N, CA, C and O atoms as a Tripos MOL2 file, in Angstrom:
@<TRIPOS>MOLECULE
protein
  308   307    77     0     0
PROTEIN
NO_CHARGES

@<TRIPOS>ATOM
      1 N         -16.8750   -3.9160   -0.1870 N.3       1 UNK1
      2 CA        -17.1500   -2.5220   -0.8570 C.3       1 UNK1
      3 C         -15.8400   -2.2870   -1.4920 C.2       1 UNK1
      4 O         -14.9820   -3.1360   -1.2520 O.2       1 UNK1
      5 N         -15.4140   -0.9770   -2.5040 N.am      2 UNK2
      6 CA        -14.7710   -1.0080   -3.9540 C.3       2 UNK2
      7 C         -14.3970    0.5560   -3.6500 C.2       2 UNK2
      8 O         -15.2020    1.4170   -3.2950 O.2       2 UNK2
      9 N         -13.4100    0.6780   -3.8050 N.am      3 UNK3
     10 CA        -12.5300    2.0720   -3.4240 C.3       3 UNK3
     11 C         -11.9970    2.2650   -4.9780 C.2       3 UNK3
     12 O         -11.1320    1.4050   -4.8130 O.2       3 UNK3
     13 N         -11.8380    2.5760   -6.0210 N.am      4 UNK4
     14 CA        -11.6600    2.8540   -6.8490 C.3       4 UNK4
     15 C         -10.5640    4.7300   -6.8670 C.2       4 UNK4
     16 O         -11.2170    5.7080   -6.5050 O.2       4 UNK4
     17 N          -9.6020    4.8830   -7.1340 N.am      5 UNK5
     18 CA         -8.1790    5.6990   -7.0340 C.3       5 UNK5
     19 C          -8.0000    5.5360   -8.3950 C.2       5 UNK5
     20 O          -7.7250    4.4760   -8.9570 O.2       5 UNK5
     21 N          -8.2370    7.0960   -9.1360 N.am      6 UNK6
     22 CA         -7.7500    7.8710  -10.2610 C.3       6 UNK6
     23 C          -7.0120    8.6790  -10.3350 C.2       6 UNK6
     24 O          -6.0540    8.5120   -9.5810 O.2       6 UNK6
     25 N          -6.9790    9.6420  -10.9860 N.am      7 UNK7
     26 CA         -6.2230   11.0340  -11.5270 C.3       7 UNK7
     27 C          -4.3990   10.7720  -11.2970 C.2       7 UNK7
     28 O          -3.7250    9.7960  -11.6290 O.2       7 UNK7
     29 N          -3.9690   12.0730  -10.5950 N.am      8 UNK8
     30 CA         -2.0340   11.9770  -10.7180 C.3       8 UNK8
     31 C          -1.9800   12.6270   -9.3790 C.2       8 UNK8
     32 O          -0.9400   13.2740   -9.2620 O.2       8 UNK8
     33 N          -2.9930   12.6910   -7.9950 N.am      9 UNK9
     34 CA         -2.7650   12.5560   -6.3770 C.3       9 UNK9
     35 C          -1.0310   11.2490   -6.3470 C.2       9 UNK9
     36 O          -0.2380   10.6310   -7.0580 O.2       9 UNK9
     37 N          -1.3630   11.5310   -5.1380 N.am     10 UNK10
     38 CA          0.4620   11.2350   -4.5400 C.3      10 UNK10
     39 C           0.0260   10.2510   -3.1180 C.2      10 UNK10
     40 O          -0.6250   10.7580   -2.2050 O.2      10 UNK10
     41 N           0.4790    8.7930   -3.0760 N.am     11 UNK11
     42 CA          0.0710    8.1980   -1.6990 C.3      11 UNK11
     43 C           1.7920    8.2290   -1.5440 C.2      11 UNK11
     44 O           2.6370    8.0620   -2.4240 O.2      11 UNK11
     45 N           1.9760    8.5190   -0.0190 N.am     12 UNK12
     46 CA          3.1600    8.0020    0.5970 C.3      12 UNK12
     47 C           2.7780    7.4170    2.0520 C.2      12 UNK12
     48 O           2.0390    7.8030    2.9580 O.2      12 UNK12
     49 N           3.6830    6.2280    1.8420 N.am     13 UNK13
     50 CA          2.8660    5.4120    3.3120 C.3      13 UNK13
     51 C           4.1050    5.7420    3.9160 C.2      13 UNK13
     52 O           5.0370    5.2380    3.2900 O.2      13 UNK13
     53 N           4.5160    6.5080    5.0570 N.am     14 UNK14
     54 CA          5.3640    6.2080    5.9580 C.3      14 UNK14
     55 C           5.5080    5.9170    7.1550 C.2      14 UNK14
     56 O           4.5800    6.1410    7.9330 O.2      14 UNK14
     57 N           6.8290    5.2890    7.6460 N.am     15 UNK15
     58 CA          6.9740    3.4780    9.2690 C.3      15 UNK15
     59 C           6.2570    4.9750   10.1320 C.2      15 UNK15
     60 O           6.5480    6.1140    9.7670 O.2      15 UNK15
     61 N           5.5230    4.7520   11.0310 N.am     16 UNK16
     62 CA          4.7900    4.8010   11.8270 C.3      16 UNK16
     63 C           5.7790    5.1240   13.2700 C.2      16 UNK16
     64 O           7.0100    5.1110   13.2760 O.2      16 UNK16
     65 N           5.1290    5.3310   14.1350 N.am     17 UNK17
     66 CA          6.6030    5.2400   15.2020 C.3      17 UNK17
     67 C           7.3960    4.4300   16.2520 C.2      17 UNK17
     68 O           8.4960    4.4670   16.8010 O.2      17 UNK17
     69 N           5.9280    3.4490   16.2470 N.am     18 UNK18
     70 CA          5.9430    2.1670   17.1020 C.3      18 UNK18
     71 C           7.2880    0.8840   16.4170 C.2      18 UNK18
     72 O           7.6990   -0.2250   16.7590 O.2      18 UNK18
     73 N           7.5210    1.7110   15.4890 N.am     19 UNK19
     74 CA          8.4870    0.5490   14.6440 C.3      19 UNK19
     75 C           8.5110   -0.7040   14.2010 C.2      19 UNK19
     76 O           9.4090   -1.5450   14.2390 O.2      19 UNK19
     77 N           7.2350   -0.7450   13.7000 N.am     20 UNK20
     78 CA          5.9930   -2.0050   13.4850 C.3      20 UNK20
     79 C           6.4270   -2.9400   12.2790 C.2      20 UNK20
     80 O           6.2500   -4.1550   12.2000 O.2      20 UNK20
     81 N           7.1640   -1.9270   11.1620 N.am     21 UNK21
     82 CA          7.3750   -2.3620    9.7840 C.3      21 UNK21
     83 C           6.7930   -2.1680    8.9630 C.2      21 UNK21
     84 O           7.0800   -2.3550    7.7810 O.2      21 UNK21
     85 N           5.6900   -1.6790    9.4860 N.am     22 UNK22
     86 CA          4.4090   -1.2040    8.6490 C.3      22 UNK22
     87 C           4.5190    0.5080    7.4680 C.2      22 UNK22
     88 O           4.3960    1.6750    7.8400 O.2      22 UNK22
     89 N           4.7530    0.0350    6.2260 N.am     23 UNK23
     90 CA          4.7020    1.4370    5.8970 C.3      23 UNK23
     91 C           4.5120    0.9280    4.4080 C.2      23 UNK23
     92 O           5.3630    0.6230    3.5730 O.2      23 UNK23
     93 N           2.9210    0.9320    4.3300 N.am     24 UNK24
     94 CA          2.8620    0.4100    3.0570 C.3      24 UNK24
     95 C           1.5480    1.3770    2.4840 C.2      24 UNK24
     96 O           0.6230    1.4720    3.2910 O.2      24 UNK24
     97 N           1.4460    1.8040    1.7140 N.am     25 UNK25
     98 CA          0.5270    2.8820    0.7200 C.3      25 UNK25
     99 C          -0.5110    2.4670   -0.0390 C.2      25 UNK25
    100 O          -0.7980    3.0750   -1.0700 O.2      25 UNK25
    101 N          -1.2540    1.3000    0.4030 N.am     26 UNK26
    102 CA         -2.2540    0.8570   -0.0760 C.3      26 UNK26
    103 C          -2.5790   -0.5370    0.6610 C.2      26 UNK26
    104 O          -1.9360   -1.5730    0.4910 O.2      26 UNK26
    105 N          -3.7880   -0.3690    1.5870 N.am     27 UNK27
    106 CA         -3.4820   -2.0540    2.2960 C.3      27 UNK27
    107 C          -5.0550   -2.6800    2.3250 C.2      27 UNK27
    108 O          -5.8640   -2.7110    3.2530 O.2      27 UNK27
    109 N          -5.1190   -2.9800    1.4620 N.am     28 UNK28
    110 CA         -6.9340   -3.3770    1.2460 C.3      28 UNK28
    111 C          -7.3540   -5.1050    2.0860 C.2      28 UNK28
    112 O          -7.3360   -6.0480    1.2940 O.2      28 UNK28
    113 N          -7.6320   -5.3860    3.2900 N.am     29 UNK29
    114 CA         -8.0110   -6.2040    4.6560 C.3      29 UNK29
    115 C          -9.8300   -6.3710    3.8730 C.2      29 UNK29
    116 O         -10.6820   -5.5030    3.6900 O.2      29 UNK29
    117 N          -9.8430   -7.6120    3.6280 N.am     30 UNK30
    118 CA        -10.6650   -8.4900    4.4770 C.3      30 UNK30
    119 C         -11.8980   -8.9560    2.8090 C.2      30 UNK30
    120 O         -11.9970   -8.3210    1.7590 O.2      30 UNK30
    121 N         -12.4250   -9.9060    3.1180 N.am     31 UNK31
    122 CA        -13.0370  -10.3530    2.1530 C.3      31 UNK31
    123 C         -14.2790   -9.8250    1.4740 C.2      31 UNK31
    124 O         -15.2760   -9.8260    2.1960 O.2      31 UNK31
    125 N         -14.4630   -9.3030    0.0430 N.am     32 UNK32
    126 CA        -14.7950   -8.1040   -0.5720 C.3      32 UNK32
    127 C         -14.4990   -6.8730   -0.5940 C.2      32 UNK32
    128 O         -15.1320   -5.8650   -0.9080 O.2      32 UNK32
    129 N         -13.2700   -7.0950   -0.1560 N.am     33 UNK33
    130 CA        -12.9510   -5.8340   -0.4300 C.3      33 UNK33
    131 C         -11.8660   -5.4630   -1.6800 C.2      33 UNK33
    132 O         -10.9120   -6.1770   -1.9890 O.2      33 UNK33
    133 N         -12.2030   -4.2850   -2.2760 N.am     34 UNK34
    134 CA        -11.4430   -4.4510   -3.3400 C.3      34 UNK34
    135 C         -11.4420   -3.0020   -4.2000 C.2      34 UNK34
    136 O         -12.4400   -2.4740   -4.6900 O.2      34 UNK34
    137 N         -10.1670   -2.5370   -4.2510 N.am     35 UNK35
    138 CA         -9.5130   -1.2550   -4.9000 C.3      35 UNK35
    139 C          -9.0380   -2.1260   -5.7210 C.2      35 UNK35
    140 O          -8.8440   -3.3380   -5.8060 O.2      35 UNK35
    141 N          -8.8560   -0.8340   -6.5040 N.am     36 UNK36
    142 CA         -8.4630   -0.3450   -7.9210 C.3      36 UNK36
    143 C          -7.9980    0.8850   -8.3040 C.2      36 UNK36
    144 O          -8.4170    2.0430   -8.3150 O.2      36 UNK36
    145 N          -6.9130    0.2310   -8.6470 N.am     37 UNK37
    146 CA         -5.4840    1.4610   -8.7770 C.3      37 UNK37
    147 C          -5.3180    2.0860  -10.2990 C.2      37 UNK37
    148 O          -4.3170    1.7930  -10.9520 O.2      37 UNK37
    149 N          -6.0520    2.7160  -10.6900 N.am     38 UNK38
    150 CA         -5.9780    3.4600  -11.8640 C.3      38 UNK38
    151 C          -4.9900    4.6710  -12.4800 C.2      38 UNK38
    152 O          -5.0190    5.1690  -13.6050 O.2      38 UNK38
    153 N          -4.2030    4.9380  -11.4720 N.am     39 UNK39
    154 CA         -3.3400    6.1090  -11.3820 C.3      39 UNK39
    155 C          -2.3910    6.4320  -10.5660 C.2      39 UNK39
    156 O          -2.1670    5.4460   -9.8640 O.2      39 UNK39
    157 N          -1.7610    7.2360  -10.3070 N.am     40 UNK40
    158 CA         -1.3180    8.2550   -8.9950 C.3      40 UNK40
    159 C          -0.3460    7.4510   -8.7140 C.2      40 UNK40
    160 O          -0.1380    6.2500   -8.8900 O.2      40 UNK40
    161 N           0.5290    8.7950   -7.9870 N.am     41 UNK41
    162 CA          2.0850    8.0970   -7.4730 C.3      41 UNK41
    163 C           1.8600    7.2630   -6.3240 C.2      41 UNK41
    164 O           1.1210    7.6860   -5.4340 O.2      41 UNK41
    165 N           2.6210    5.6730   -6.1890 N.am     42 UNK42
    166 CA          2.9670    5.2080   -4.9140 C.3      42 UNK42
    167 C           4.4940    5.2950   -4.1550 C.2      42 UNK42
    168 O           5.6010    4.9950   -4.6020 O.2      42 UNK42
    169 N           4.2640    5.6040   -3.3850 N.am     43 UNK43
    170 CA          5.5200    5.4430   -2.7890 C.3      43 UNK43
    171 C           5.7690    4.9570   -1.3760 C.2      43 UNK43
    172 O           4.6840    4.8430   -0.8080 O.2      43 UNK43
    173 N           6.8850    4.5950   -0.5150 N.am     44 UNK44
    174 CA          6.5670    4.2580    0.7040 C.3      44 UNK44
    175 C           7.8970    4.6450    1.3280 C.2      44 UNK44
    176 O           8.7240    5.1070    0.5410 O.2      44 UNK44
    177 N           8.4130    4.4890    3.2050 N.am     45 UNK45
    178 CA          9.4900    4.7670    3.5910 C.3      45 UNK45
    179 C           9.3620    3.9580    5.0330 C.2      45 UNK45
    180 O           8.8400    4.2390    6.1120 O.2      45 UNK45
    181 N          10.0310    2.9120    4.5660 N.am     46 UNK46
    182 CA          9.8190    1.5270    5.5520 C.3      46 UNK46
    183 C          11.5560    2.4900    6.7790 C.2      46 UNK46
    184 O          12.4410    3.3010    6.5080 O.2      46 UNK46
    185 N          11.1440    1.7140    8.0240 N.am     47 UNK47
    186 CA         11.5150    1.7890    8.9140 C.3      47 UNK47
    187 C          12.9570    0.6360    8.6020 C.2      47 UNK47
    188 O          12.9390   -0.4750    9.1310 O.2      47 UNK47
    189 N          13.6540    0.8890    8.0740 N.am     48 UNK48
    190 CA         14.9750   -0.1130    7.6320 C.3      48 UNK48
    191 C          15.5910   -1.1080    9.3340 C.2      48 UNK48
    192 O          15.9800   -2.2740    9.2650 O.2      48 UNK48
    193 N          15.5490   -0.4880   10.3850 N.am     49 UNK49
    194 CA         16.1070   -0.8070   11.1720 C.3      49 UNK49
    195 C          14.7400   -1.7830   11.8400 C.2      49 UNK49
    196 O          14.8000   -2.2680   12.9700 O.2      49 UNK49
    197 N          13.4830   -1.9620   10.8750 N.am     50 UNK50
    198 CA         12.5700   -2.6640   12.2660 C.3      50 UNK50
    199 C          13.3310   -3.9340   12.3330 C.2      50 UNK50
    200 O          14.3150   -4.1020   11.6120 O.2      50 UNK50
    201 N          12.8970   -4.8840   13.2130 N.am     51 UNK51
    202 CA         12.9830   -6.0900   13.7060 C.3      51 UNK51
    203 C          12.1200   -7.2560   12.7010 C.2      51 UNK51
    204 O          12.0700   -8.4620   12.9440 O.2      51 UNK51
    205 N          11.5500   -6.6490   11.6740 N.am     52 UNK52
    206 CA         10.7750   -7.7460   11.0970 C.3      52 UNK52
    207 C          10.2440   -6.9900    9.8770 C.2      52 UNK52
    208 O           9.1260   -6.4860    9.7660 O.2      52 UNK52
    209 N          11.5480   -6.9980    8.7000 N.am     53 UNK53
    210 CA         11.4330   -6.1560    7.5520 C.3      53 UNK53
    211 C          10.4550   -7.2990    6.5680 C.2      53 UNK53
    212 O          10.2190   -7.1100    5.3750 O.2      53 UNK53
    213 N          10.0940   -8.1850    7.1620 N.am     54 UNK54
    214 CA          8.7000   -9.2720    6.3020 C.3      54 UNK54
    215 C           7.9030   -7.9710    5.9030 C.2      54 UNK54
    216 O           7.7310   -7.7830    4.6980 O.2      54 UNK54
    217 N           7.5090   -7.2500    6.6140 N.am     55 UNK55
    218 CA          5.9610   -6.2200    6.4560 C.3      55 UNK55
    219 C           6.5800   -5.0100    4.9220 C.2      55 UNK55
    220 O           5.6670   -4.6690    4.1710 O.2      55 UNK55
    221 N           7.4120   -4.6960    4.7200 N.am     56 UNK56
    222 CA          8.0130   -3.7070    3.7650 C.3      56 UNK56
    223 C           7.5020   -3.8070    2.7920 C.2      56 UNK56
    224 O           8.2520   -4.1790    1.8890 O.2      56 UNK56
    225 N           5.9770   -3.5520    2.3830 N.am     57 UNK57
    226 CA          5.2190   -3.7720    1.0170 C.3      57 UNK57
    227 C           4.8050   -2.2370    1.1210 C.2      57 UNK57
    228 O           4.7740   -1.4560    2.0720 O.2      57 UNK57
    229 N           4.4170   -2.0830   -0.5860 N.am     58 UNK58
    230 CA          4.5460   -0.7140   -0.9530 C.3      58 UNK58
    231 C           2.3450   -1.1910   -1.1330 C.2      58 UNK58
    232 O           1.6260   -0.4270   -0.4880 O.2      58 UNK58
    233 N           1.9020   -1.8790   -1.6230 N.am     59 UNK59
    234 CA          0.4910   -2.3090   -2.2310 C.3      59 UNK59
    235 C           0.0020   -3.7290   -1.3370 C.2      59 UNK59
    236 O           0.4590   -4.6090   -2.0670 O.2      59 UNK59
    237 N          -0.4190   -4.1810   -0.6050 N.am     60 UNK60
    238 CA         -1.2680   -5.5030   -0.0150 C.3      60 UNK60
    239 C          -2.0800   -5.7060    0.3660 C.2      60 UNK60
    240 O          -2.4540   -5.0320    1.3260 O.2      60 UNK60
    241 N          -2.8710   -6.7460   -0.1230 N.am     61 UNK61
    242 CA         -4.4330   -7.2480    0.0490 C.3      61 UNK61
    243 C          -4.1740   -8.7090    1.3290 C.2      61 UNK61
    244 O          -3.3500   -9.6230    1.3530 O.2      61 UNK61
    245 N          -5.0540   -8.4170    2.0450 N.am     62 UNK62
    246 CA         -4.7200   -9.8440    2.7740 C.3      62 UNK62
    247 C          -6.1690   -9.8700    3.2050 C.2      62 UNK62
    248 O          -6.8640   -8.8540    3.1880 O.2      62 UNK62
    249 N          -6.6540  -11.1770    3.6310 N.am     63 UNK63
    250 CA         -8.1780  -11.8970    4.2300 C.3      63 UNK63
    251 C          -8.7800  -11.8120    2.9550 C.2      63 UNK63
    252 O          -9.8740  -11.2890    2.7460 O.2      63 UNK63
    253 N          -8.0460  -12.3340    2.1020 N.am     64 UNK64
    254 CA         -9.3600  -12.2370    0.6670 C.3      64 UNK64
    255 C          -9.5440  -11.1110   -0.1450 C.2      64 UNK64
    256 O         -10.2290  -11.0590   -1.1660 O.2      64 UNK64
    257 N          -8.6160   -9.8370    0.5860 N.am     65 UNK65
    258 CA         -9.1920   -8.7560   -0.1040 C.3      65 UNK65
    259 C          -8.6240   -8.2620   -1.9020 C.2      65 UNK65
    260 O          -7.6410   -8.9990   -1.9780 O.2      65 UNK65
    261 N          -8.6520   -7.8120   -2.7160 N.am     66 UNK66
    262 CA         -8.1360   -8.2150   -4.0770 C.3      66 UNK66
    263 C          -7.5260   -6.6860   -4.5510 C.2      66 UNK66
    264 O          -8.4140   -5.8340   -4.5880 O.2      66 UNK66
    265 N          -6.2940   -6.2410   -4.8820 N.am     67 UNK67
    266 CA         -6.2170   -5.4660   -5.6660 C.3      67 UNK67
    267 C          -6.1090   -5.3830   -7.4050 C.2      67 UNK67
    268 O          -5.2560   -6.1040   -7.9220 O.2      67 UNK67
    269 N          -6.7740   -4.7060   -8.1040 N.am     68 UNK68
    270 CA         -6.4690   -4.3580   -9.2970 C.3      68 UNK68
    271 C          -5.7170   -3.1170  -10.0070 C.2      68 UNK68
    272 O          -6.0470   -1.9320   -9.9820 O.2      68 UNK68
    273 N          -4.7830   -3.6300  -10.5490 N.am     69 UNK69
    274 CA         -3.7160   -2.2880  -10.7580 C.3      69 UNK69
    275 C          -3.5790   -2.1520  -12.4430 C.2      69 UNK69
    276 O          -3.5130   -3.0880  -13.2390 O.2      69 UNK69
    277 N          -3.5540   -0.4890  -12.7870 N.am     70 UNK70
    278 CA         -4.4290   -0.8090  -14.4730 C.3      70 UNK70
    279 C          -3.3700    0.3450  -15.0570 C.2      70 UNK70
    280 O          -3.0330    0.4430  -16.2370 O.2      70 UNK70
    281 N          -2.6920    1.6360  -13.3880 N.am     71 UNK71
    282 CA         -1.9930    2.6080  -14.0580 C.3      71 UNK71
    283 C          -1.2310    2.6330  -12.8550 C.2      71 UNK71
    284 O          -1.3710    1.8690  -11.9000 O.2      71 UNK71
    285 N          -0.1430    3.8760  -13.0070 N.am     72 UNK72
    286 CA         -0.1220    4.5810  -11.3830 C.3      72 UNK72
    287 C           2.2950    4.1240  -11.9130 C.2      72 UNK72
    288 O           3.1270    3.6350  -12.6770 O.2      72 UNK72
    289 N           1.9990    4.8270  -10.7140 N.am     73 UNK73
    290 CA          3.7050    4.8500  -10.4130 C.3      73 UNK73
    291 C           4.0340    4.0680   -8.9530 C.2      73 UNK73
    292 O           3.4740    4.2550   -7.8730 O.2      73 UNK73
    293 N           4.9530    3.2780   -9.2250 N.am     74 UNK74
    294 CA          5.5060    2.5990   -7.8220 C.3      74 UNK74
    295 C           6.6260    2.4750   -7.3110 C.2      74 UNK74
    296 O           7.3080    1.4990   -7.6240 O.2      74 UNK74
    297 N           7.0020    3.2230   -6.5930 N.am     75 UNK75
    298 CA          8.5620    3.0810   -5.9430 C.3      75 UNK75
    299 C           8.3530    2.3240   -4.4180 C.2      75 UNK75
    300 O           7.6390    2.9210   -3.6110 O.2      75 UNK75
    301 N           8.9410    1.0700   -4.0300 N.am     76 UNK76
    302 CA          9.2520    0.7890   -2.8500 C.3      76 UNK76
    303 C          10.6280    0.7810   -2.4940 C.2      76 UNK76
    304 O          11.3980   -0.1120   -2.8470 O.2      76 UNK76
    305 N          11.0630    2.1060   -1.5550 N.am     77 UNK77
    306 CA         11.6130    1.9390   -1.0570 C.3      77 UNK77
    307 C          12.9430    1.3260   -0.3120 C.2      77 UNK77
    308 O          13.2150    1.6620    0.8400 O.2      77 UNK77
@<TRIPOS>BOND
     1     1     2 1
     2     2     3 1
     3     3     4 2
     4     3     5 am
     5     5     6 1
     6     6     7 1
     7     7     8 2
     8     7     9 am
     9     9    10 1
    10    10    11 1
    11    11    12 2
    12    11    13 am
    13    13    14 1
    14    14    15 1
    15    15    16 2
    16    15    17 am
    17    17    18 1
    18    18    19 1
    19    19    20 2
    20    19    21 am
    21    21    22 1
    22    22    23 1
    23    23    24 2
    24    23    25 am
    25    25    26 1
    26    26    27 1
    27    27    28 2
    28    27    29 am
    29    29    30 1
    30    30    31 1
    31    31    32 2
    32    31    33 am
    33    33    34 1
    34    34    35 1
    35    35    36 2
    36    35    37 am
    37    37    38 1
    38    38    39 1
    39    39    40 2
    40    39    41 am
    41    41    42 1
    42    42    43 1
    43    43    44 2
    44    43    45 am
    45    45    46 1
    46    46    47 1
    47    47    48 2
    48    47    49 am
    49    49    50 1
    50    50    51 1
    51    51    52 2
    52    51    53 am
    53    53    54 1
    54    54    55 1
    55    55    56 2
    56    55    57 am
    57    57    58 1
    58    58    59 1
    59    59    60 2
    60    59    61 am
    61    61    62 1
    62    62    63 1
    63    63    64 2
    64    63    65 am
    65    65    66 1
    66    66    67 1
    67    67    68 2
    68    67    69 am
    69    69    70 1
    70    70    71 1
    71    71    72 2
    72    71    73 am
    73    73    74 1
    74    74    75 1
    75    75    76 2
    76    75    77 am
    77    77    78 1
    78    78    79 1
    79    79    80 2
    80    79    81 am
    81    81    82 1
    82    82    83 1
    83    83    84 2
    84    83    85 am
    85    85    86 1
    86    86    87 1
    87    87    88 2
    88    87    89 am
    89    89    90 1
    90    90    91 1
    91    91    92 2
    92    91    93 am
    93    93    94 1
    94    94    95 1
    95    95    96 2
    96    95    97 am
    97    97    98 1
    98    98    99 1
    99    99   100 2
   100    99   101 am
   101   101   102 1
   102   102   103 1
   103   103   104 2
   104   103   105 am
   105   105   106 1
   106   106   107 1
   107   107   108 2
   108   107   109 am
   109   109   110 1
   110   110   111 1
   111   111   112 2
   112   111   113 am
   113   113   114 1
   114   114   115 1
   115   115   116 2
   116   115   117 am
   117   117   118 1
   118   118   119 1
   119   119   120 2
   120   119   121 am
   121   121   122 1
   122   122   123 1
   123   123   124 2
   124   123   125 am
   125   125   126 1
   126   126   127 1
   127   127   128 2
   128   127   129 am
   129   129   130 1
   130   130   131 1
   131   131   132 2
   132   131   133 am
   133   133   134 1
   134   134   135 1
   135   135   136 2
   136   135   137 am
   137   137   138 1
   138   138   139 1
   139   139   140 2
   140   139   141 am
   141   141   142 1
   142   142   143 1
   143   143   144 2
   144   143   145 am
   145   145   146 1
   146   146   147 1
   147   147   148 2
   148   147   149 am
   149   149   150 1
   150   150   151 1
   151   151   152 2
   152   151   153 am
   153   153   154 1
   154   154   155 1
   155   155   156 2
   156   155   157 am
   157   157   158 1
   158   158   159 1
   159   159   160 2
   160   159   161 am
   161   161   162 1
   162   162   163 1
   163   163   164 2
   164   163   165 am
   165   165   166 1
   166   166   167 1
   167   167   168 2
   168   167   169 am
   169   169   170 1
   170   170   171 1
   171   171   172 2
   172   171   173 am
   173   173   174 1
   174   174   175 1
   175   175   176 2
   176   175   177 am
   177   177   178 1
   178   178   179 1
   179   179   180 2
   180   179   181 am
   181   181   182 1
   182   182   183 1
   183   183   184 2
   184   183   185 am
   185   185   186 1
   186   186   187 1
   187   187   188 2
   188   187   189 am
   189   189   190 1
   190   190   191 1
   191   191   192 2
   192   191   193 am
   193   193   194 1
   194   194   195 1
   195   195   196 2
   196   195   197 am
   197   197   198 1
   198   198   199 1
   199   199   200 2
   200   199   201 am
   201   201   202 1
   202   202   203 1
   203   203   204 2
   204   203   205 am
   205   205   206 1
   206   206   207 1
   207   207   208 2
   208   207   209 am
   209   209   210 1
   210   210   211 1
   211   211   212 2
   212   211   213 am
   213   213   214 1
   214   214   215 1
   215   215   216 2
   216   215   217 am
   217   217   218 1
   218   218   219 1
   219   219   220 2
   220   219   221 am
   221   221   222 1
   222   222   223 1
   223   223   224 2
   224   223   225 am
   225   225   226 1
   226   226   227 1
   227   227   228 2
   228   227   229 am
   229   229   230 1
   230   230   231 1
   231   231   232 2
   232   231   233 am
   233   233   234 1
   234   234   235 1
   235   235   236 2
   236   235   237 am
   237   237   238 1
   238   238   239 1
   239   239   240 2
   240   239   241 am
   241   241   242 1
   242   242   243 1
   243   243   244 2
   244   243   245 am
   245   245   246 1
   246   246   247 1
   247   247   248 2
   248   247   249 am
   249   249   250 1
   250   250   251 1
   251   251   252 2
   252   251   253 am
   253   253   254 1
   254   254   255 1
   255   255   256 2
   256   255   257 am
   257   257   258 1
   258   258   259 1
   259   259   260 2
   260   259   261 am
   261   261   262 1
   262   262   263 1
   263   263   264 2
   264   263   265 am
   265   265   266 1
   266   266   267 1
   267   267   268 2
   268   267   269 am
   269   269   270 1
   270   270   271 1
   271   271   272 2
   272   271   273 am
   273   273   274 1
   274   274   275 1
   275   275   276 2
   276   275   277 am
   277   277   278 1
   278   278   279 1
   279   279   280 2
   280   279   281 am
   281   281   282 1
   282   282   283 1
   283   283   284 2
   284   283   285 am
   285   285   286 1
   286   286   287 1
   287   287   288 2
   288   287   289 am
   289   289   290 1
   290   290   291 1
   291   291   292 2
   292   291   293 am
   293   293   294 1
   294   294   295 1
   295   295   296 2
   296   295   297 am
   297   297   298 1
   298   298   299 1
   299   299   300 2
   300   299   301 am
   301   301   302 1
   302   302   303 1
   303   303   304 2
   304   303   305 am
   305   305   306 1
   306   306   307 1
   307   307   308 2
@<TRIPOS>SUBSTRUCTURE
     1 UNK1         2 RESIDUE 1 A UNK
     2 UNK2         6 RESIDUE 1 A UNK
     3 UNK3        10 RESIDUE 1 A UNK
     4 UNK4        14 RESIDUE 1 A UNK
     5 UNK5        18 RESIDUE 1 A UNK
     6 UNK6        22 RESIDUE 1 A UNK
     7 UNK7        26 RESIDUE 1 A UNK
     8 UNK8        30 RESIDUE 1 A UNK
     9 UNK9        34 RESIDUE 1 A UNK
    10 UNK10       38 RESIDUE 1 A UNK
    11 UNK11       42 RESIDUE 1 A UNK
    12 UNK12       46 RESIDUE 1 A UNK
    13 UNK13       50 RESIDUE 1 A UNK
    14 UNK14       54 RESIDUE 1 A UNK
    15 UNK15       58 RESIDUE 1 A UNK
    16 UNK16       62 RESIDUE 1 A UNK
    17 UNK17       66 RESIDUE 1 A UNK
    18 UNK18       70 RESIDUE 1 A UNK
    19 UNK19       74 RESIDUE 1 A UNK
    20 UNK20       78 RESIDUE 1 A UNK
    21 UNK21       82 RESIDUE 1 A UNK
    22 UNK22       86 RESIDUE 1 A UNK
    23 UNK23       90 RESIDUE 1 A UNK
    24 UNK24       94 RESIDUE 1 A UNK
    25 UNK25       98 RESIDUE 1 A UNK
    26 UNK26      102 RESIDUE 1 A UNK
    27 UNK27      106 RESIDUE 1 A UNK
    28 UNK28      110 RESIDUE 1 A UNK
    29 UNK29      114 RESIDUE 1 A UNK
    30 UNK30      118 RESIDUE 1 A UNK
    31 UNK31      122 RESIDUE 1 A UNK
    32 UNK32      126 RESIDUE 1 A UNK
    33 UNK33      130 RESIDUE 1 A UNK
    34 UNK34      134 RESIDUE 1 A UNK
    35 UNK35      138 RESIDUE 1 A UNK
    36 UNK36      142 RESIDUE 1 A UNK
    37 UNK37      146 RESIDUE 1 A UNK
    38 UNK38      150 RESIDUE 1 A UNK
    39 UNK39      154 RESIDUE 1 A UNK
    40 UNK40      158 RESIDUE 1 A UNK
    41 UNK41      162 RESIDUE 1 A UNK
    42 UNK42      166 RESIDUE 1 A UNK
    43 UNK43      170 RESIDUE 1 A UNK
    44 UNK44      174 RESIDUE 1 A UNK
    45 UNK45      178 RESIDUE 1 A UNK
    46 UNK46      182 RESIDUE 1 A UNK
    47 UNK47      186 RESIDUE 1 A UNK
    48 UNK48      190 RESIDUE 1 A UNK
    49 UNK49      194 RESIDUE 1 A UNK
    50 UNK50      198 RESIDUE 1 A UNK
    51 UNK51      202 RESIDUE 1 A UNK
    52 UNK52      206 RESIDUE 1 A UNK
    53 UNK53      210 RESIDUE 1 A UNK
    54 UNK54      214 RESIDUE 1 A UNK
    55 UNK55      218 RESIDUE 1 A UNK
    56 UNK56      222 RESIDUE 1 A UNK
    57 UNK57      226 RESIDUE 1 A UNK
    58 UNK58      230 RESIDUE 1 A UNK
    59 UNK59      234 RESIDUE 1 A UNK
    60 UNK60      238 RESIDUE 1 A UNK
    61 UNK61      242 RESIDUE 1 A UNK
    62 UNK62      246 RESIDUE 1 A UNK
    63 UNK63      250 RESIDUE 1 A UNK
    64 UNK64      254 RESIDUE 1 A UNK
    65 UNK65      258 RESIDUE 1 A UNK
    66 UNK66      262 RESIDUE 1 A UNK
    67 UNK67      266 RESIDUE 1 A UNK
    68 UNK68      270 RESIDUE 1 A UNK
    69 UNK69      274 RESIDUE 1 A UNK
    70 UNK70      278 RESIDUE 1 A UNK
    71 UNK71      282 RESIDUE 1 A UNK
    72 UNK72      286 RESIDUE 1 A UNK
    73 UNK73      290 RESIDUE 1 A UNK
    74 UNK74      294 RESIDUE 1 A UNK
    75 UNK75      298 RESIDUE 1 A UNK
    76 UNK76      302 RESIDUE 1 A UNK
    77 UNK77      306 RESIDUE 1 A UNK
């Protein structure tokens, strides 16, 4: 599957209530998955008290997925 994000919209990844440490604006998962970011604004708001700070990512690809970025603005808090 492929998802292309265009335009001037905003994506904000906010921490969920279980304090897992995940606050990603974009997460692509799985072989054959591709996300193309051509514009927009991406921010996140992770839980700074999380016991696992290794998951404080803004844009993330896992398990063979890919992300192509050709535009946009990014702020990882």
